[in-house]
C-alpha positions as CSV (number, residue, x, y, z in Angstrom):
1,M,1.1,-65.8,5.2
2,D,0.8,-68.0,8.4
3,D,-1.3,-66.0,10.9
4,S,-0.9,-68.5,13.8
5,P,0.8,-66.9,16.9
6,K,4.7,-67.2,16.8
7,K,6.6,-68.5,19.9
8,I,9.7,-66.2,20.4
9,A,12.6,-66.9,22.8
10,V,15.0,-64.2,24.1
11,T,18.1,-64.9,25.7
12,P,20.3,-61.8,26.2
13,P,20.0,-60.6,29.8
14,A,20.2,-56.9,28.8
15,F,17.3,-57.1,26.5
16,C,15.4,-59.3,29.0
17,K,15.9,-56.6,31.7
18,S,14.6,-53.9,29.4
19,D,10.9,-53.1,30.1
20,L,10.8,-51.0,26.9
21,H,12.2,-53.7,24.6
22,R,10.1,-56.4,26.2
23,D,6.8,-54.2,25.9
24,E,7.5,-53.7,22.2
25,L,8.5,-57.1,21.4
26,T,5.4,-58.6,23.1
27,R,3.2,-56.1,21.3
28,W,4.1,-57.8,18.0
29,F,4.6,-61.4,19.4
30,P,2.5,-61.9,22.4
31,N,3.8,-65.5,22.8
32,T,7.3,-64.6,24.0
33,T,9.6,-66.2,26.6
34,F,12.3,-64.3,28.4
35,N,15.3,-65.6,30.0
36,E,15.2,-64.6,33.5
37,K,18.6,-66.2,34.6
38,D,20.7,-63.0,34.2
39,R,23.3,-64.9,32.1
40,Y,23.7,-66.3,28.8
41,L,22.7,-70.1,28.0
42,T,24.8,-72.9,26.6
43,G,24.2,-76.5,25.4
44,L,21.0,-78.4,26.7
45,E,20.1,-75.4,28.7
46,L,19.9,-73.4,25.7
47,I,18.2,-76.0,23.6
48,D,15.4,-76.5,26.4
49,F,14.9,-72.8,26.5
50,L,14.4,-72.6,22.6
51,Q,12.4,-75.6,22.3
52,D,9.3,-75.1,20.0
53,A,10.4,-71.5,19.5
54,Q,9.9,-70.4,15.7
55,G,12.0,-67.3,16.3
56,A,14.9,-66.3,18.9
57,I,16.8,-63.4,19.9
58,I,20.3,-64.4,20.8
59,G,23.2,-62.5,22.3
60,R,26.4,-64.3,23.1
61,D,25.0,-67.8,23.5
62,P,26.6,-70.4,21.4
63,V,24.4,-71.5,18.5
64,N,26.0,-74.6,16.8
65,E,25.1,-77.9,14.9
66,N,24.4,-79.7,18.1
67,V,21.9,-76.8,19.2
68,L,20.2,-76.3,15.8
69,K,19.5,-80.2,15.1
70,S,17.5,-80.2,18.4
71,L,15.4,-77.1,17.2
72,P,13.3,-78.1,14.2
73,S,10.8,-75.5,14.8
74,L,13.3,-72.6,14.6
75,K,13.0,-70.4,11.6
76,I,15.0,-67.3,12.4
77,I,17.6,-66.1,14.8
78,A,17.9,-62.3,15.4
79,K,21.4,-61.3,16.8
80,Y,21.4,-58.9,19.6
81,G,24.8,-57.2,19.2
82,V,27.2,-57.4,16.4
83,G,29.8,-60.3,17.2
84,L,29.3,-63.4,15.2
85,D,31.9,-65.8,16.6
86,N,29.3,-67.4,18.6
87,I,27.1,-68.3,15.7
88,D,27.7,-71.0,13.3
89,Q,26.4,-69.5,10.0
90,E,27.0,-72.7,8.1
91,A,24.8,-74.7,10.4
92,L,22.1,-72.2,10.2
93,D,22.4,-72.6,6.2
94,R,22.2,-76.5,6.7
95,H,19.1,-76.2,8.8
96,R,17.5,-73.4,6.8
97,V,17.4,-71.0,9.7
98,K,17.6,-67.4,8.7
99,F,19.9,-64.9,10.4
100,G,19.0,-61.3,11.1
101,W,22.0,-59.2,12.0
102,T,22.9,-55.4,11.4
103,A,26.5,-54.7,11.5
104,G,27.9,-51.6,13.5
105,V,24.8,-51.1,15.5
106,N,26.6,-50.4,18.6
107,S,30.1,-49.2,17.1
108,L,30.3,-45.6,18.3
109,S,29.5,-46.8,21.9
110,V,32.5,-49.2,21.7
111,A,34.7,-46.5,20.1
112,E,33.8,-44.0,22.8
113,L,34.8,-46.4,25.5
114,T,38.2,-47.1,23.4
115,L,39.0,-43.3,23.2
116,G,38.1,-43.0,27.0
117,F,40.9,-45.8,27.6
118,M,43.5,-44.0,25.6
119,I,42.9,-40.8,27.6
120,G,42.9,-42.5,30.9
121,L,46.0,-44.6,30.1
122,C,48.1,-41.8,28.9
123,H,47.1,-39.5,31.7
124,N,47.3,-42.1,34.7
125,T,43.7,-41.4,35.3
126,F,43.1,-45.0,36.3
127,S,46.2,-45.9,38.3
128,K,46.6,-42.6,40.3
129,G,42.8,-42.3,40.8
130,F,42.7,-45.5,42.5
131,A,45.7,-44.9,44.3
132,L,44.1,-41.9,45.8
133,K,40.9,-43.8,46.9
134,K,43.6,-45.7,49.0
135,N,44.9,-42.3,50.6
136,Q,48.0,-42.2,48.2
137,W,48.8,-38.9,46.8
138,H,50.8,-39.6,43.4
139,K,50.7,-36.5,41.3
140,D,52.0,-38.0,38.0
141,G,50.0,-36.7,35.2
142,G,51.3,-39.0,32.4
143,I,51.5,-38.0,28.8
144,Q,49.1,-36.4,26.4
145,L,47.3,-38.4,23.7
146,T,47.8,-35.5,21.1
147,G,50.3,-36.3,18.6
148,K,51.0,-39.9,19.7
149,T,51.1,-42.8,17.3
150,V,48.1,-45.0,17.5
151,G,47.9,-48.2,15.7
152,V,44.5,-49.4,15.0
153,I,44.1,-53.3,14.1
154,G,41.1,-53.9,12.3
155,C,39.3,-50.9,10.8
156,G,35.7,-52.1,10.4
157,H,32.8,-50.3,12.1
158,V,34.4,-49.9,15.4
159,G,37.8,-49.3,14.2
160,S,36.7,-46.7,11.6
161,E,34.8,-44.7,14.4
162,V,37.8,-44.7,16.5
163,V,39.9,-43.1,13.8
164,R,37.2,-40.5,13.3
165,L,37.2,-39.8,17.0
166,L,40.8,-39.4,17.1
167,A,40.9,-36.4,14.4
168,P,41.1,-33.5,17.0
169,F,44.0,-35.2,18.9
170,K,46.3,-35.1,15.7
171,C,47.6,-38.4,16.1
172,R,49.6,-40.4,13.8
173,V,47.2,-43.4,12.8
174,L,48.3,-46.5,11.4
175,V,45.7,-48.9,10.2
176,R,46.0,-52.5,9.7
177,D,43.2,-54.4,8.1
178,I,42.8,-57.5,5.9
179,V,40.8,-55.4,3.4
180,D,42.0,-52.4,1.3
181,K,41.4,-49.3,3.6
182,S,43.7,-47.0,1.6
183,Q,40.7,-44.7,0.5
184,F,39.4,-44.6,4.1
185,C,42.9,-43.8,5.3
186,Q,43.4,-41.0,2.7
187,D,40.2,-39.5,3.8
188,H,40.9,-39.4,7.4
189,V,44.6,-38.5,7.5
190,A,45.6,-42.2,8.6
191,A,48.2,-44.5,6.9
192,V,47.9,-48.1,6.0
193,A,50.6,-50.2,7.6
194,S,52.0,-53.6,8.0
195,L,51.2,-55.5,11.2
196,D,55.0,-55.3,12.1
197,Q,54.8,-51.5,11.6
198,V,51.7,-51.2,13.9
199,I,53.1,-53.5,16.5
200,E,56.6,-51.9,16.8
201,Q,55.8,-48.2,16.1
202,S,52.4,-47.7,18.1
203,D,52.4,-45.7,21.1
204,I,48.8,-47.1,21.8
205,L,47.7,-50.3,20.1
206,T,44.1,-50.9,19.9
207,L,42.2,-53.9,18.7
208,H,39.0,-54.1,16.7
209,I,39.0,-57.4,15.2
210,P,36.5,-60.3,15.0
211,L,37.4,-63.8,16.8
212,T,38.5,-66.0,13.9
213,D,41.3,-68.8,13.5
214,L,43.6,-66.0,12.2
215,T,42.8,-63.8,15.1
216,L,43.0,-66.2,18.0
217,N,45.9,-65.3,20.3
218,L,47.0,-62.7,17.9
219,I,48.5,-60.7,20.6
220,N,50.9,-63.2,22.3
221,E,54.3,-63.2,23.9
222,T,56.2,-62.5,20.8
223,V,54.0,-59.8,19.7
224,L,54.2,-58.2,23.3
225,S,58.0,-58.4,23.4
226,R,58.1,-56.2,20.1
227,M,55.9,-53.4,21.3
228,K,57.6,-50.2,22.8
229,P,58.1,-50.6,26.5
230,T,56.2,-47.4,26.7
231,A,53.2,-48.6,24.8
232,F,49.7,-49.3,25.9
233,L,47.4,-52.1,24.7
234,I,43.7,-51.8,24.5
235,N,41.1,-54.5,23.6
236,T,37.4,-53.8,23.3
237,S,36.9,-56.5,20.7
238,R,36.9,-60.3,21.8
239,G,39.1,-61.6,24.7
240,E,40.5,-64.5,22.9
241,V,42.4,-62.3,20.6
242,V,44.9,-61.6,23.4
243,N,46.8,-64.3,25.2
244,Q,46.0,-63.4,28.6
245,P,48.7,-65.3,30.3
246,A,51.1,-63.5,28.1
247,L,49.6,-60.1,28.7
248,K,49.7,-60.8,32.6
249,M,53.5,-61.7,32.4
250,S,54.3,-58.7,30.2
251,L,52.5,-56.3,32.6
252,L,54.2,-58.0,35.7
253,K,57.5,-57.6,34.1
254,D,56.8,-54.0,32.8
255,M,57.4,-54.9,29.2
256,I,54.8,-52.5,28.2
257,A,53.5,-49.7,30.2
258,G,49.9,-50.7,30.6
259,A,46.8,-52.1,29.0
260,A,43.1,-51.5,29.1
261,L,40.4,-54.4,28.6
262,D,36.7,-54.5,28.1
263,V,36.8,-58.3,27.1
264,F,38.3,-61.4,28.4
265,S,39.0,-65.1,27.4
266,Q,36.7,-66.1,30.3
267,E,33.7,-63.9,31.2
268,P,33.5,-63.1,34.0
269,P,37.3,-63.3,34.7
270,T,38.5,-65.1,37.7
271,D,42.1,-64.3,37.9
272,T,42.1,-61.9,40.6
273,K,45.8,-61.2,40.7
274,F,45.6,-60.4,36.8
275,L,42.7,-58.0,37.6
276,S,44.5,-56.1,40.4
277,L,47.4,-55.3,38.5
278,P,48.1,-51.6,38.8
279,N,49.1,-51.0,35.1
280,L,45.9,-52.8,33.9
281,M,42.4,-51.1,33.6
282,V,39.4,-53.4,33.2
283,T,35.8,-53.0,32.6
284,P,33.0,-55.6,32.4
285,H,32.3,-55.8,28.7
286,L,30.3,-52.8,28.7
287,G,31.7,-51.0,25.5
288,G,28.7,-51.9,23.4
289,N,26.2,-51.4,26.4
290,S,25.7,-47.5,26.4
291,L,22.1,-46.7,27.0
292,E,21.8,-45.6,23.3
293,A,23.6,-48.7,21.9
294,V,21.4,-51.2,24.0
295,D,18.2,-49.4,22.6
296,A,19.6,-49.8,19.1
297,M,20.5,-53.5,19.5
298,G,17.2,-54.3,20.8
299,R,15.2,-52.5,18.2
300,S,17.4,-54.0,15.5
301,A,16.7,-57.5,16.7
302,I,12.9,-56.7,17.0
303,E,12.9,-55.5,13.4
304,H,14.5,-58.6,11.8
305,L,11.7,-60.8,13.4
306,K,9.0,-58.3,12.4
307,K,10.4,-58.4,8.6
308,F,10.5,-62.3,8.7
309,F,7.4,-63.1,10.0
310,M,5.2,-60.4,8.9
311,K,6.3,-60.3,5.2
312,S,3.3,-60.9,2.9
C-alpha cells in the first residue's frame, strides 16, 4: 500500500460549504483542495483545479475525454449526487480511473419535493399564495390529489419513492419504465402502462428519468398537446428531458393546467418571462439537497475515497 499523502480535489459547492464534510474529509486526507468559487467548473478551469490530484469529488462538473487525458495522476472520482449524465464512464475506463457512486442516496429528498409539488399544484397553493403576497385575494382551492391519476415516467430510486409516498392518497398510479416493474407495481397497487397511456390519461405527469439520447426532449410539443388540458407536469429529474420552449408555449396557451420544475436545460435559467408564468412553479434544483440528503451524499463520496485509497 502506498502511504504517501494523497491530493484530493473537491468541486461541489454544497460539499465545499459544509464544515462537517470538510473536517471529516481533511481528517482522512489532509492534502485536500476545495473549490471556493460557489459554482461548478468546466473545461480548462476544471482541469487546472484537478491538476496533480489523485482523487476527486465531483458533482455536476462535466468529466469527459478532454478532461481526463489532461489528468494523468487521477486515480478515482467519487460522485457527489446520483446523476451520471455529466460523467463519461467509457472515458473513465479508457484512462483507468475508478468511479465511486452510490445509487439513490438522495432519492427520498427528491421524492418528497415531488409530492409537495403535486399537492401545491392541485390546491393552487403556489399561484394563489403568490397572488396574495401582491394583495390579491383569490379564494380558489383547486382540486384534491386524492383519487387522481398520477403517471410516473421512470420508476427507479426516486420514482419508486414517489409511488410509495402516494399510497395514502389512493391515487391511480400508472408507471412507465424501460425495465420490467410489474412486480413492484403489483406490490404497491400501481399499474404498468405504455408511454401513450401515461401521457394521455394522467392528471399529474411526473418525470424521474436520467438524461440520455432516448430521454432528451422526451416531453416536447407533441407530447404536451396530447396531455389533458387539466393536467400538471412535474420535472425533478434533468432539465433537458423537457423541451423548455415547448413547455413555455403550452403554458402560455393554457394547453395544460400548470407545471412545476426543479431542473432546467440551463442552470440557472435566464428566461424571466418563462419563470414568471403564473401557472409555473419553480425551485432552484434543490430536490436532492435537503440537509439529510446533503449529509448522505457527502459521506458517501468520502467513503468511496477511503475504500479506494485505504484498502490493504
